[in-house]
DSSP file (Angstrom, degrees, kcal/mol; ACC not computed):
  #  RESIDUE AA STRUCTURE BP1 BP2  ACC     N-H-->O    O-->H-N    N-H-->O    O-->H-N    TCO  KAPPA ALPHA  PHI   PSI    X-CA   Y-CA   Z-CA
    1    1 A M              0   0    0      0, 0.0     2,-0.5     0, 0.0     0, 0.0   0.000 360.0 360.0 360.0 131.6    0.0    0.0    0.0
    2    2 A T        -     0   0    0      2,-0.0     2,-0.5     0, 0.0     0, 0.0  -0.869 360.0-163.8-104.7 130.3    1.4    3.4   -1.0
    3    3 A T        -     0   0    0     -2,-0.5     2,-0.4     2,-0.0     0, 0.0  -0.953   7.3-159.3-112.2 129.6    0.7    6.5    1.1
    4    4 A T        -     0   0    0     -2,-0.5     3,-0.0     3,-0.0    -2,-0.0  -0.867  16.8-125.9-109.9 143.6    1.3    9.8   -0.4
    5    5 A T        -     0   0    0     -2,-0.4    -2,-0.0     1,-0.1     0, 0.0  -0.693  37.0-106.9 -81.8 133.4    1.8   13.0    1.4
    6    6 A P        -     0   0    0      0, 0.0    -1,-0.1     0, 0.0     2,-0.0  -0.291  38.0-116.3 -60.7 145.9   -0.6   15.8    0.3
    7    7 A G     >  -     0   0    0      1,-0.1     4,-2.5    -3,-0.0     5,-0.2  -0.175  30.1 -94.2 -76.6 174.0    1.0   18.5   -1.7
    8    8 A L  H  > S+     0   0    0      1,-0.2     4,-2.7     2,-0.2     5,-0.2   0.902 123.4  51.4 -56.9 -45.8    1.4   22.2   -0.8
    9    9 A A  H  > S+     0   0    0      1,-0.2     4,-2.4     2,-0.2    -1,-0.2   0.923 111.4  46.8 -61.2 -45.2   -1.8   23.2   -2.6
   10   10 A E  H  > S+     0   0    0      1,-0.2     4,-2.3     2,-0.2    -1,-0.2   0.917 114.5  46.8 -64.1 -43.1   -3.9   20.5   -0.9
   11   11 A R  H  X S+     0   0    0     -4,-2.5     4,-2.4     2,-0.2    -1,-0.2   0.887 111.7  52.0 -66.1 -38.1   -2.6   21.3    2.5
   12   12 A A  H  X S+     0   0    0     -4,-2.7     4,-2.5    -5,-0.2    -2,-0.2   0.922 111.0  46.3 -64.3 -44.7   -3.1   25.1    1.9
   13   13 A V  H  X S+     0   0    0     -4,-2.4     4,-2.4     2,-0.2    -2,-0.2   0.910 112.6  50.4 -64.9 -41.6   -6.7   24.6    0.9
   14   14 A R  H  X S+     0   0    0     -4,-2.3     4,-2.1    -5,-0.2    -2,-0.2   0.904 111.4  48.8 -62.4 -41.3   -7.3   22.3    3.9
   15   15 A A  H  X S+     0   0    0     -4,-2.4     4,-2.6     2,-0.2     5,-0.2   0.916 110.7  50.1 -65.3 -43.3   -5.8   24.9    6.2
   16   16 A A  H  X S+     0   0    0     -4,-2.5     4,-2.7     1,-0.2    -2,-0.2   0.918 111.3  48.9 -61.8 -43.0   -7.9   27.7    4.7
   17   17 A R  H  X S+     0   0    0     -4,-2.4     4,-2.4     2,-0.2    -1,-0.2   0.902 111.0  50.1 -63.0 -40.8  -11.1   25.6    5.2
   18   18 A A  H  X S+     0   0    0     -4,-2.1     4,-2.2     2,-0.2    -2,-0.2   0.923 113.8  44.5 -64.7 -44.2  -10.2   24.8    8.8
   19   19 A H  H  X S+     0   0    0     -4,-2.6     4,-2.4     2,-0.2     8,-0.3   0.912 113.2  51.0 -66.3 -41.8   -9.5   28.5    9.6
   20   20 A R  H  < S+     0   0    0     -4,-2.7    -2,-0.2    -5,-0.2    -1,-0.2   0.891 113.1  45.8 -62.4 -40.2  -12.7   29.5    7.8
   21   21 A A  H  < S+     0   0    0     -4,-2.4    -1,-0.2    -5,-0.2    -2,-0.2   0.883 116.0  45.2 -70.3 -38.7  -14.8   27.0    9.7
   22   22 A A  H  < S+     0   0    0     -4,-2.2    -2,-0.2     1,-0.2    -1,-0.2   0.844 135.6   7.9 -75.7 -33.8  -13.2   27.8   13.1
   23   23 A D     X  +     0   0    0     -4,-2.4     4,-2.9    -5,-0.2     5,-0.3  -0.537  66.2 172.4-150.2  73.1  -13.4   31.6   12.8
   24   24 A P  H  > S+     0   0    0      0, 0.0     4,-2.4     0, 0.0     5,-0.2   0.902  82.8  43.1 -55.5 -47.4  -15.4   32.7    9.7
   25   25 A D  H  > S+     0   0    0      2,-0.2     4,-2.4     1,-0.2     5,-0.1   0.947 115.8  47.5 -64.6 -48.9  -15.4   36.5   10.5
   26   26 A G  H  4 S+     0   0    0      1,-0.2     4,-0.3     2,-0.2    -1,-0.2   0.900 115.2  45.7 -59.9 -42.3  -11.8   36.6   11.6
   27   27 A F  H >< S+     0   0    0     -4,-2.9     3,-0.9    -8,-0.3    -1,-0.2   0.934 114.5  47.2 -67.7 -45.2  -10.6   34.7    8.6
   28   28 A H  H 3< S+     0   0    0     -4,-2.4     3,-0.4    -5,-0.3    -2,-0.2   0.859 118.9  40.0 -64.7 -36.2  -12.7   36.8    6.1
   29   29 A H  T >< S+     0   0    0     -4,-2.4     3,-1.7     1,-0.2     4,-0.4   0.247  78.6 109.5-100.1  12.6  -11.7   40.1    7.7
   30   30 A R  T <  S+     0   0    0     -3,-0.9    10,-0.2    -4,-0.3     3,-0.2   0.738  84.7  43.9 -63.5 -21.5   -8.0   39.4    8.3
   31   31 A H  T 3  S+     0   0    0     -3,-0.4    -1,-0.3    -4,-0.2    -2,-0.1   0.370  85.0 100.2-100.1   3.4   -6.9   41.8    5.5
   32   32 A D  S <  S-     0   0    0     -3,-1.7    -1,-0.1     1,-0.1    -2,-0.1   0.839  94.7 -12.9 -63.6 -36.5   -9.4   44.6    6.4
   33   33 A N  S  > S-     0   0    0     -4,-0.4     4,-2.4    -3,-0.2     5,-0.2  -0.962  74.6 -92.9-157.9 168.4   -6.9   46.9    8.3
   34   34 A P  H  > S+     0   0    0      0, 0.0     4,-2.6     0, 0.0     5,-0.2   0.862 121.7  53.8 -59.6 -36.0   -3.4   46.8    9.7
   35   35 A E  H  > S+     0   0    0      2,-0.2     4,-2.3     1,-0.2     5,-0.2   0.924 109.8  46.6 -65.3 -43.4   -4.7   45.8   13.2
   36   36 A A  H  > S+     0   0    0      2,-0.2     4,-2.3     1,-0.2    -1,-0.2   0.917 114.4  47.6 -64.7 -42.4   -6.6   42.8   11.8
   37   37 A W  H  X S+     0   0    0     -4,-2.4     4,-2.8     2,-0.2    -2,-0.2   0.905 110.9  51.6 -65.4 -40.2   -3.6   41.7    9.8
   38   38 A N  H  X S+     0   0    0     -4,-2.6     4,-2.6    -5,-0.2    -2,-0.2   0.907 110.2  48.9 -62.0 -42.4   -1.3   42.2   12.8
   39   39 A R  H  X S+     0   0    0     -4,-2.3     4,-2.5     2,-0.2    -2,-0.2   0.925 112.0  49.1 -62.5 -44.4   -3.6   40.0   14.9
   40   40 A W  H  X S+     0   0    0     -4,-2.3     4,-1.9   -10,-0.2    -2,-0.2   0.929 113.2  46.3 -60.4 -46.8   -3.7   37.4   12.2
   41   41 A A  H  X S+     0   0    0     -4,-2.8     4,-1.9     2,-0.2    -1,-0.2   0.882 111.7  51.7 -65.8 -38.6    0.1   37.3   11.9
   42   42 A R  H  X S+     0   0    0     -4,-2.6     4,-2.3     1,-0.2    -1,-0.2   0.919 110.0  49.0 -64.2 -42.7    0.6   37.2   15.7
   43   43 A R  H  X S+     0   0    0     -4,-2.5     4,-2.4     1,-0.2    -1,-0.2   0.851 107.9  54.4 -67.0 -32.8   -1.8   34.2   15.9
   44   44 A A  H  X S+     0   0    0     -4,-1.9     4,-2.2     2,-0.2    -1,-0.2   0.900 108.6  49.5 -64.2 -39.5    0.1   32.5   13.1
   45   45 A R  H  X S+     0   0    0     -4,-1.9     4,-2.3     2,-0.2    -2,-0.2   0.902 109.5  51.2 -65.2 -41.3    3.3   33.0   15.1
   46   46 A V  H  X S+     0   0    0     -4,-2.3     4,-2.8     1,-0.2     5,-0.3   0.928 109.2  51.3 -60.2 -45.0    1.6   31.6   18.2
   47   47 A A  H  X S+     0   0    0     -4,-2.4     4,-2.6     1,-0.2    -2,-0.2   0.910 110.2  48.7 -60.0 -43.1    0.5   28.5   16.2
   48   48 A R  H  X S+     0   0    0     -4,-2.2     4,-2.1     2,-0.2    -1,-0.2   0.906 112.7  48.2 -63.9 -40.6    4.1   28.0   15.0
   49   49 A T  H  X S+     0   0    0     -4,-2.3     4,-2.5     2,-0.2    -2,-0.2   0.928 113.8  45.5 -66.1 -45.8    5.5   28.3   18.5
   50   50 A V  H  X S+     0   0    0     -4,-2.8     4,-2.6     2,-0.2     5,-0.2   0.918 111.4  53.2 -63.7 -43.6    2.9   25.9   20.0
   51   51 A A  H  X>S+     0   0    0     -4,-2.6     5,-2.1    -5,-0.3     4,-0.7   0.910 111.2  46.4 -59.0 -42.6    3.4   23.4   17.1
   52   52 A T  H ><5S+     0   0    0     -4,-2.1     3,-0.7     3,-0.2    -1,-0.2   0.935 112.8  49.1 -64.8 -46.4    7.1   23.4   17.8
   53   53 A A  H 3<5S+     0   0    0     -4,-2.5    75,-1.1     1,-0.2    -2,-0.2   0.876 119.8  36.8 -62.2 -38.4    6.7   23.0   21.5
   54   54 A L  H 3<5S-     0   0    0     -4,-2.6    -1,-0.2    73,-0.2    -2,-0.2   0.391 107.3-124.0 -98.1   3.1    4.3   20.1   21.2
   55   55 A Q  T <<5 +     0   0    0     -4,-0.7    -3,-0.2    -3,-0.7    -4,-0.1   0.908  66.4 127.9  56.1  48.7    6.0   18.5   18.2
   56   56 A V      < -     0   0    0     -5,-2.1    -1,-0.2    -6,-0.2    -2,-0.1  -0.871  68.4 -86.1-124.1 161.2    2.9   18.6   15.9
   57   57 A P    >   -     0   0    0      0, 0.0     3,-2.1     0, 0.0     4,-0.2  -0.367  36.7-120.1 -64.6 148.0    2.5   20.0   12.4
   58   58 A V  G >  S+     0   0    0      1,-0.3     3,-2.0     2,-0.2    -7,-0.1   0.856 112.7  62.5 -58.4 -35.7    1.7   23.7   12.3
   59   59 A D  G 3  S+     0   0    0      1,-0.3    -1,-0.3    26,-0.0   -11,-0.0   0.489  92.0  66.8 -73.7   2.3   -1.6   22.9   10.4
   60   60 A A  G <  S+     0   0    0     -3,-2.1    26,-2.9   -13,-0.1     2,-0.5   0.413  91.9  76.4 -92.6  -0.7   -2.7   21.0   13.5
   61   61 A V  E <   -A   85   0A   0     -3,-2.0     2,-0.4    24,-0.2    24,-0.2  -0.948  57.0-177.8-118.8 126.2   -2.9   24.2   15.5
   62   62 A L  E     -A   84   0A   0     22,-2.7    22,-3.0    -2,-0.5     2,-0.5  -0.980   9.1-161.3-120.2 134.1   -5.6   26.8   15.3
   63   63 A V  E     +A   83   0A   0     -2,-0.4     2,-0.2    20,-0.2    20,-0.2  -0.968  25.3 156.5-116.5 119.6   -5.6   30.1   17.2
   64   64 A T  E     -A   82   0A   0     18,-2.6    18,-3.0    -2,-0.5     2,-0.2  -0.732  49.1 -66.0-130.8 177.0   -9.0   31.8   17.5
   65   65 A D  E     -A   81   0A   0     -2,-0.2    16,-0.2    16,-0.2     5,-0.1  -0.471  47.6-125.9 -65.7 136.7  -10.8   34.3   19.8
   66   66 A D  E     -     0   0A   0     14,-2.6    14,-0.5     3,-0.3     3,-0.3  -0.778  14.9-155.1 -82.5 117.7  -11.4   32.9   23.3
   67   67 A P  E    S+     0   0A   0      0, 0.0    -1,-0.1     0, 0.0     3,-0.1   0.626  89.6  39.5 -71.4 -10.0  -15.2   33.3   23.8
   68   68 A H  E    S+     0   0A   0      1,-0.1     2,-0.4    12,-0.0    -2,-0.0   0.587 108.1  58.1-114.4 -14.3  -14.7   33.4   27.6
   69   69 A R  E     -     0   0A   0     -3,-0.3    11,-2.8    11,-0.1     2,-0.3  -0.969  52.3-179.8-128.5 133.1  -11.6   35.4   28.3
   70   70 A T  E     -A   79   0A   0     -2,-0.4     7,-0.1     9,-0.3    11,-0.0  -0.865  12.8-150.2-121.7 161.2  -10.6   39.0   27.4
   71   71 A Y  E     -A   78   0A   0      7,-2.8     7,-2.3    -2,-0.3     2,-0.2  -0.987  19.9-113.4-134.1 142.1   -7.4   40.9   28.1
   72   72 A P  E     +A   77   0A   0      0, 0.0     2,-0.3     0, 0.0     5,-0.2  -0.500  37.1 170.6 -75.8 140.9   -6.8   44.6   28.6
   73   73 A T  E >   -A   76   0A   0      3,-0.6     3,-1.4    -2,-0.2     0, 0.0  -0.843  51.4 -95.5-133.7 174.4   -4.7   46.5   26.1
   74   74 A R  T 3  S+     0   0    0     -2,-0.3     3,-0.1     1,-0.3    -1,-0.0   0.820 127.7  48.5 -60.6 -29.6   -4.0   50.2   25.6
   75   75 A A  T 3  S-     0   0    0      1,-0.4    -1,-0.3    -3,-0.0     2,-0.2   0.421 125.7 -91.1 -91.5   1.1   -6.9   50.3   23.1
   76   76 A G  E <   -A   73   0A   0     -3,-1.4    -3,-0.6     2,-0.0    -1,-0.4  -0.657  69.9 -20.1 118.3-176.7   -9.3   48.5   25.4
   77   77 A E  E     -A   72   0A   0     -2,-0.2    -7,-0.0    -5,-0.2    -3,-0.0  -0.399  58.6-175.2 -67.8 138.3  -10.4   44.9   26.1
   78   78 A V  E     -A   71   0A   0     -7,-2.3    -7,-2.8    -2,-0.1     2,-0.0  -0.956  33.3 -95.0-130.2 152.6   -9.6   42.3   23.3
   79   79 A P  E     -A   70   0A   0      0, 0.0    -9,-0.3     0, 0.0     3,-0.0  -0.381  42.3-125.0 -63.5 144.1  -10.5   38.6   23.1
   80   80 A G  E     -     0   0A   0    -11,-2.8   -14,-2.6   -14,-0.5     2,-0.4  -0.221  31.7 -89.5 -76.9 176.2   -7.8   36.3   24.3
   81   81 A D  E     -A   65   0A   0    -16,-0.2     2,-0.5   -18,-0.0   -16,-0.2  -0.752  29.9-162.8 -90.3 134.8   -6.4   33.5   22.3
   82   82 A L  E     -A   64   0A   0    -18,-3.0   -18,-2.6    -2,-0.4     2,-0.6  -0.985  13.1-158.5-113.1 118.8   -7.9   30.1   22.3
   83   83 A I  E     -AB  63  96A   0     13,-3.0    13,-2.6    -2,-0.5     2,-0.5  -0.873   7.5-170.4-105.2 120.2   -5.4   27.6   21.0
   84   84 A T  E     -AB  62  95A   0    -22,-3.0   -22,-2.7    -2,-0.6     2,-0.5  -0.949   1.0-168.5-114.5 123.4   -6.8   24.3   19.7
   85   85 A V  E     -AB  61  94A   0      9,-3.3     9,-2.7    -2,-0.5     2,-0.6  -0.944   7.4-155.6-111.2 125.8   -4.4   21.5   18.8
   86   86 A T  E     - B   0  93A   0    -26,-2.9     7,-0.2    -2,-0.5     6,-0.1  -0.901  21.9-126.1-102.3 118.6   -5.7   18.5   16.9
   87   87 A D     >  -     0   0    0      5,-3.0     4,-2.5    -2,-0.6     5,-0.1  -0.482  15.2-147.7 -62.4 119.5   -3.7   15.4   17.4
   88   88 A P  T  4 S+     0   0    0      0, 0.0    -1,-0.2     0, 0.0   -32,-0.0   0.736  93.7  42.8 -64.9 -21.3   -2.8   14.3   13.8
   89   89 A V  T  4 S+     0   0    0      3,-0.1    -2,-0.1     1,-0.0    -3,-0.0   0.903 129.9  19.4 -89.7 -47.1   -2.8   10.6   14.9
   90   90 A T  T  4 S-     0   0    0      2,-0.1     3,-0.1     0, 0.0    -1,-0.0   0.674  89.5-129.6-100.3 -19.9   -5.9   10.3   17.1
   91   91 A G     <  +     0   0    0     -4,-2.5     2,-0.1     1,-0.3     0, 0.0   0.445  54.5 151.4  81.9  -1.0   -7.9   13.4   16.1
   92   92 A R        -     0   0    0     -6,-0.1    -5,-3.0    -5,-0.1     2,-0.4  -0.376  42.2-130.3 -65.5 140.9   -8.3   14.4   19.8
   93   93 A L  E     -B   86   0A   0     -7,-0.2     2,-0.4    -3,-0.1    -7,-0.2  -0.800  20.3-169.6 -95.7 134.3   -8.6   18.1   20.5
   94   94 A W  E     -B   85   0A   0     -9,-2.7    -9,-3.3    -2,-0.4     2,-0.4  -0.979   9.1-156.8-119.7 134.0   -6.4   19.8   23.1
   95   95 A R  E     +BC  84 110A   0     15,-0.5    15,-3.1    -2,-0.4     2,-0.3  -0.923  14.3 173.0-120.5 141.6   -7.2   23.3   24.1
   96   96 A F  E     -BC  83 109A   0    -13,-2.6   -13,-3.0    -2,-0.4    13,-0.2  -0.940  17.1-158.0-138.6 156.6   -4.9   25.9   25.6
   97   97 A V  E     - C   0 108A   0     11,-1.7    11,-3.3    -2,-0.3   -15,-0.1  -0.924  43.7 -83.8-127.2 159.0   -4.9   29.6   26.6
   98   98 A P  E     - C   0 107A   0      0, 0.0     2,-0.9     0, 0.0     9,-0.3  -0.298  31.1-133.7 -62.1 144.9   -1.8   31.7   27.0
   99   99 A D    >   -     0   0    0      7,-1.9     3,-2.0     3,-0.3     7,-0.3  -0.887  17.1-162.2 -95.4 104.5    0.0   31.6   30.3
  100  100 A H  T 3  S+     0   0    0     -2,-0.9    -1,-0.1     1,-0.3     7,-0.0   0.531  82.5  71.7 -73.8  -3.3    0.6   35.3   30.9
  101  101 A S  T 3  S+     0   0    0      1,-0.3    -1,-0.3     5,-0.0    -2,-0.0   0.667 114.6  26.0 -80.0 -15.3    3.3   34.6   33.5
  102  102 A T  S X> S-     0   0    0     -3,-2.0     3,-2.4     4,-0.2     4,-1.2  -0.524  92.6-150.0-141.0  69.8    5.5   33.6   30.6
  103  103 A P  T 34 S-     0   0    0      0, 0.0    -3,-0.1     0, 0.0     4,-0.1  -0.129  76.9  -4.0 -52.5 126.3    4.2   35.4   27.5
  104  104 A G  T 34 S+     0   0    0      2,-0.3     3,-0.1     1,-0.1    -4,-0.1   0.467 123.8  75.2  75.4   1.7    4.7   33.5   24.3
  105  105 A Q  T <4 S+     0   0    0     -3,-2.4     2,-0.3    -6,-0.3    -1,-0.1   0.591  97.3  19.9-120.4 -16.6    6.6   30.7   26.0
  106  106 A A     <  -     0   0    0     -4,-1.2    -7,-1.9    -7,-0.3    -2,-0.3  -0.974  58.7-155.9-153.0 162.6    4.0   28.6   27.8
  107  107 A W  E     -CD  98 125A   0     18,-2.8    18,-3.1    -2,-0.3     2,-0.6  -0.887  22.2-115.5-138.1 164.1    0.3   27.9   27.9
  108  108 A L  E     -CD  97 124A   0    -11,-3.3   -11,-1.7    -2,-0.3     2,-0.3  -0.930  29.4-133.7-106.2 121.0   -2.4   26.6   30.2
  109  109 A L  E     -CD  96 123A   0     14,-2.9    13,-3.1    -2,-0.6    14,-0.9  -0.545  20.6-143.4 -71.1 133.1   -4.0   23.3   29.3
  110  110 A L  E     +CD  95 121A   0    -15,-3.1   -15,-0.5    -2,-0.3     2,-0.3  -0.791  28.1 159.0 -99.2 143.1   -7.7   23.4   29.5
  111  111 A D  E     - D   0 120A   0      9,-2.3     9,-3.1    -2,-0.4     2,-0.4  -0.951  46.6 -82.1-151.1 167.9   -9.8   20.5   30.7
  112  112 A H  E     - D   0 119A   0     -2,-0.3     7,-0.2     7,-0.2     2,-0.1  -0.602  44.4-119.9 -80.1 130.9  -13.3   20.0   32.1
  113  113 A C     >  -     0   0    0      5,-2.8     4,-2.0    -2,-0.4     3,-0.1  -0.448  12.0-138.8 -66.8 136.3  -13.7   20.7   35.9
  114  114 A S  T  4 S+     0   0    0      1,-0.2    -1,-0.1     2,-0.2    44,-0.1   0.702 100.2  48.7 -70.6 -18.4  -14.9   17.6   37.8
  115  115 A G  T  4 S+     0   0    0      3,-0.1    43,-0.6    42,-0.1    -1,-0.2   0.758 132.6   5.7 -94.2 -26.4  -17.2   19.8   39.9
  116  116 A C  T  4 S-     0   0    0      2,-0.2    -2,-0.2    41,-0.2     3,-0.1   0.414  86.8-123.5-139.0  -0.7  -19.0   21.9   37.3
  117  117 A S     <  +     0   0    0     -4,-2.0     2,-0.2     1,-0.2    -3,-0.1   0.472  62.6 140.7  68.6   3.6  -17.9   20.6   33.8
  118  118 A T        -     0   0    0     -6,-0.1    -5,-2.8     1,-0.1     2,-0.6  -0.500  62.7-107.3 -74.7 146.5  -16.6   24.1   32.8
  119  119 A E  E     +D  112   0A   0     -7,-0.2    -7,-0.2    -2,-0.2    -1,-0.1  -0.657  54.0 165.6 -76.9 118.9  -13.4   24.1   30.8
  120  120 A V  E     -D  111   0A   0     -9,-3.1    -9,-2.3    -2,-0.6     2,-0.2  -0.903  43.6 -87.0-134.0 157.7  -10.7   25.5   33.1
  121  121 A P  E     +D  110   0A   0      0, 0.0   -11,-0.2     0, 0.0    23,-0.1  -0.469  45.2 165.4 -65.1 134.0   -6.9   25.7   33.2
  122  122 A V  E     +     0   0A   0    -13,-3.1     2,-0.3     1,-0.4    22,-0.2   0.570  56.9  14.6-125.3 -19.0   -5.4   22.5   34.8
  123  123 A A  E     -D  109   0A   0    -14,-0.9   -14,-2.9    20,-0.1     2,-0.4  -0.992  64.9-118.9-158.9 148.5   -1.7   22.5   34.0
  124  124 A R  E     -D  108   0A   0     -2,-0.3     2,-0.4   -16,-0.2   -16,-0.2  -0.760  32.9-170.5 -87.0 135.8    1.1   24.7   32.7
  125  125 A V  E     +D  107   0A   0    -18,-3.1   -18,-2.8    -2,-0.4   -26,-0.1  -0.978  30.2 147.9-134.8 120.7    2.7   23.5   29.5
  126  126 A A  S    S+     0   0    0     -2,-0.4     2,-0.3     1,-0.3    -1,-0.1   0.514  76.2  20.0-117.8 -18.9    5.8   24.8   27.8
  127  127 A T  S  > S-     0   0    0      1,-0.1     4,-1.5   -73,-0.1     3,-0.4  -0.910  83.4-101.5-143.3 168.1    7.0   21.5   26.3
  128  128 A L  H  > S+     0   0    0    -75,-1.1     4,-2.5    -2,-0.3     5,-0.2   0.851 121.1  60.4 -59.0 -35.2    5.7   18.1   25.2
  129  129 A A  H  > S+     0   0    0      1,-0.2     4,-2.7     2,-0.2    -1,-0.2   0.859  99.9  54.9 -63.4 -35.8    7.3   16.8   28.5
  130  130 A D  H  > S+     0   0    0     -3,-0.4     4,-2.0     2,-0.2    -1,-0.2   0.922 109.8  46.0 -63.5 -43.3    5.1   19.1   30.6
  131  131 A L  H  X S+     0   0    0     -4,-1.5     4,-2.1     1,-0.2    -2,-0.2   0.931 113.4  50.1 -63.5 -44.2    2.0   17.7   28.9
  132  132 A G  H  X S+     0   0    0     -4,-2.5     4,-1.6     1,-0.2    -2,-0.2   0.885 108.3  52.2 -61.0 -39.7    3.3   14.2   29.4
  133  133 A D  H  < S+     0   0    0     -4,-2.7    -1,-0.2     1,-0.2    -2,-0.2   0.900 109.8  49.3 -63.8 -40.1    4.0   14.8   33.0
  134  134 A H  H  < S+     0   0    0     -4,-2.0    -1,-0.2     1,-0.2    -2,-0.2   0.882 117.8  40.4 -64.2 -38.0    0.4   16.0   33.5
  135  135 A L  H  < S+     0   0    0     -4,-2.1    -2,-0.2    -5,-0.1    -1,-0.2   0.630  89.3 117.5 -86.1 -14.5   -1.0   13.0   31.8
  136  136 A A  S >< S-     0   0    0     -4,-1.6     3,-2.0    -5,-0.2     2,-0.0  -0.230  75.5-105.3 -61.0 137.6    1.5   10.4   33.3
  137  137 A P  T 3  S+     0   0    0      0, 0.0    -1,-0.1     0, 0.0     3,-0.1  -0.388 109.2  24.4 -58.2 137.3    0.0    7.7   35.5
  138  138 A G  T 3  S+     0   0    0      1,-0.3     2,-0.2    -3,-0.1    -2,-0.1   0.490  82.9 155.3  84.3   2.5    0.7    8.5   39.1
  139  139 A H    <   +     0   0    0     -3,-2.0    -1,-0.3     1,-0.1    -5,-0.0  -0.462  10.7 169.1 -63.4 127.1    1.0   12.2   38.4
  140  140 A N        +     0   0    0     -2,-0.2    -1,-0.1    -3,-0.1    -6,-0.1  -0.121  10.5 152.7-137.0  41.7    0.3   13.9   41.7
  141  141 A A        -     0   0    0      1,-0.1     3,-0.1    -7,-0.1    -2,-0.0  -0.409  53.3 -99.5 -67.3 148.4    1.3   17.5   41.2
  142  142 A P        -     0   0    0      0, 0.0    -1,-0.1     0, 0.0    -2,-0.0  -0.279  48.2 -87.6 -65.2 156.6   -0.7   20.0   43.4
  143  143 A P        -     0   0    0      0, 0.0     2,-2.2     0, 0.0     3,-0.2  -0.264  43.5-103.7 -62.7 154.3   -3.6   21.9   41.8
  144  144 A L    >>  +     0   0    0    -22,-0.2     3,-1.4     1,-0.2     4,-0.8  -0.489  51.0 167.3 -80.5  73.6   -2.7   25.1   40.1
  145  145 A R  G >4 S+     0   0    0     -2,-2.2     3,-0.9     1,-0.3    -1,-0.2   0.869  70.7  59.1 -57.1 -39.1   -4.0   27.3   42.9
  146  146 A E  G 34 S+     0   0    0      1,-0.3    -1,-0.3    -3,-0.2    -2,-0.1   0.689 111.5  40.0 -70.7 -15.6   -2.3   30.4   41.4
  147  147 A I  G <4 S+     0   0    0     -3,-1.4     2,-0.3   -26,-0.1    -1,-0.3   0.419  86.9 114.5-109.3   0.6   -4.2   30.1   38.1
  148  148 A R    <<  -     0   0    0     -3,-0.9     2,-0.5    -4,-0.8     3,-0.1  -0.555  44.3-174.6 -68.6 128.9   -7.5   29.1   39.6
  149  149 A D    >   -     0   0    0     -2,-0.3     3,-2.5     1,-0.1     4,-0.5  -0.981  24.9-148.1-128.8 119.3  -10.0   31.8   38.9
  150  150 A I  G >  S+     0   0    0     -2,-0.5     3,-1.4     1,-0.3     7,-0.1   0.807  98.9  66.2 -56.3 -28.9  -13.5   31.4   40.4
  151  151 A A  G 3  S+     0   0    0      1,-0.3    -1,-0.3    -3,-0.1    -3,-0.0   0.722  92.1  62.4 -66.1 -20.2  -14.8   33.2   37.3
  152  152 A D  G <  S+     0   0    0     -3,-2.5    -1,-0.3     2,-0.1     2,-0.2   0.695 100.6  65.5 -75.6 -18.0  -13.8   30.2   35.2
  153  153 A H  S <  S-     0   0    0     -3,-1.4     3,-0.1    -4,-0.5   -34,-0.0  -0.601  89.1-104.6-105.7 162.5  -16.2   28.0   37.2
  154  154 A R    >   -     0   0    0     -2,-0.2     3,-1.5     1,-0.1    -1,-0.1  -0.534  54.3 -83.4 -78.6 151.3  -19.9   27.8   37.5
  155  155 A P  T 3  S+     0   0    0      0, 0.0    -1,-0.1     0, 0.0    -4,-0.0  -0.274 116.7  20.2 -55.0 137.7  -21.5   29.1   40.7
  156  156 A G  T 3  S+     0   0    0      1,-0.2     2,-0.1    -3,-0.1    -2,-0.0   0.629  80.8 175.4  79.0  14.2  -21.4   26.5   43.5
  157  157 A C    <>  -     0   0    0     -3,-1.5     4,-1.4     1,-0.2    -1,-0.2  -0.338  20.6-156.3 -57.3 122.7  -18.7   24.4   41.9
  158  158 A T  H  > S+     0   0    0    -43,-0.6     4,-1.9     1,-0.2    -1,-0.2   0.848  89.0  54.3 -72.4 -34.8  -17.8   21.6   44.3
  159  159 A A  H  > S+     0   0    0      2,-0.2     4,-1.9     1,-0.2    -1,-0.2   0.887 106.2  52.5 -67.8 -38.0  -14.3   21.0   43.0
  160  160 A L  H  > S+     0   0    0      1,-0.2     4,-1.1     2,-0.2    -1,-0.2   0.910 110.7  47.1 -64.4 -42.2  -13.4   24.7   43.5
  161  161 A H  H  X S+     0   0    0     -4,-1.4     4,-0.8     1,-0.2    -1,-0.2   0.848 110.0  53.1 -69.4 -34.0  -14.5   24.7   47.1
  162  162 A Q  H >< S+     0   0    0     -4,-1.9     3,-0.5     1,-0.2    -1,-0.2   0.875 106.7  53.1 -66.6 -36.8  -12.7   21.4   47.8
  163  163 A A  H 3< S+     0   0    0     -4,-1.9    -1,-0.2     1,-0.2    -2,-0.2   0.778 102.4  59.0 -70.3 -25.9   -9.4   22.9   46.4
  164  164 A E  H 3<        0   0    0     -4,-1.1    -1,-0.2     1,-0.2    -2,-0.2   0.798 360.0 360.0 -71.6 -27.1   -9.8   25.9   48.8
  165  165 A G    <<        0   0    0     -4,-0.8    -1,-0.2    -3,-0.5    -2,-0.2   0.449 360.0 360.0 -78.9 360.0   -9.7   23.7   51.8
């Protein structure tokens, strides 16, 4: 059986379709003004950095607006980055947000909270080894108290209250 690697044109069209599906407005308006183009180029740089850190192809990483987190800038609040990595082998989606304690160098892995099912930061990841350590059987690192934000959870979250104790 012969397997062929898709050519540049096929990969480019697949990448455009993925970006268009994930963020139709952002993709369509990326050329509208210098600010939009700068945001697009910055997110492309984030995707390349994450792909390198996690040793996946760049086209496995999409950076879109985070629907739940905004960040202050000189010009006002802007949506944060939501980074989605699709495992090329399994198809599993991994989601990250920037770790602002190390801008551009590390990210916070998102997972569903056991107490309220909301997607919340659970681990700091700067390398593939960090993700592996978090996933390793017997991993018993303490919860990330310093990145826990009650606003990330639903009211009355039982897991959040257990972590406070």
